[in-house]
N, C-alpha and C positions, 0 to 999 in steps of 0.2 A: 747188854742183854740180847740174846739171839732171837729173832722173830721166827716162830715155827709155823705161822699161818701161811697157807697156800694163796689166800686172797686177802687183799687189804680190807680192814674193817672200817666202818663208818659209824660215828656216834649218832645215836638217835634217842628219842625219849617218847616212846609210843606205848599206848595201852594195848595189851594183847591178851589172848586166852589160850591156855593149854587144855586140850581135851583128850580124854581117854576113858574107856569103860562107861560111856554115857554121861560123864560129869565134866564140868568146866571149872578151871581155876584161873582167876585173873592174875596177870603178871605185867611187869613193865619191861619192855625191850630197851636195852641200854646201848647195844651196838649190834651191827649186822655186817655180814659180808656175803659173797656168793655162796660160801660153803657152810655158814652157820650164824649163830647169834649168841649174845649173852643176855640173860633175863634176870630180873629181880623178882622174888616172891615175898609176900607179906609175912610168911612164917614157914616153918619146916613142913615139907611135903614129901612123901614117898612117891616117887614116879616109877611107872613101868619102864621096861626096856626101850619101848618106842611109843611115841605119842604125836599129837598134831599141835603145831603152833599156828595161830590165826591172828591177823591184825585186820580187823574189820574195815577200818577207814581206808586202808590201802588195797582191799580185796586180795590179801596175801594169805596163803595157806601152804604150809610145808610139813611133811612128815619128818620127824627128827628123833634124835637120841641124845641123852646127856653124856658129855665127855669129861667134864670136871665140875666140881662144886666147891664153893667157898662161902660159908655162912648162909646168906640168903641169895647169893648170886649163883647161877648155873650156866655153864657153857654148853651150847647145843651144836651138834653137827647135823646138817640137813642130809636126809637120805635120798639117794637117787632113784 
């Protein structure tokens, strides 16, 4: 299998929040790299084109967009 990621990903298991349009949705961050992350959601959610991912315990906030989706897991790309 050919690796297409520009940056190496690191496995994590952290609670996060996706925010958009004044609302927040809890998620679990499963892996991260400098360019993006993979998150798990509890159920199906329709996301806007861009939104914010926050991990409070790490004081981490990034604007991002979804680049792939598989069942309850979503791959995110961080916007510059």
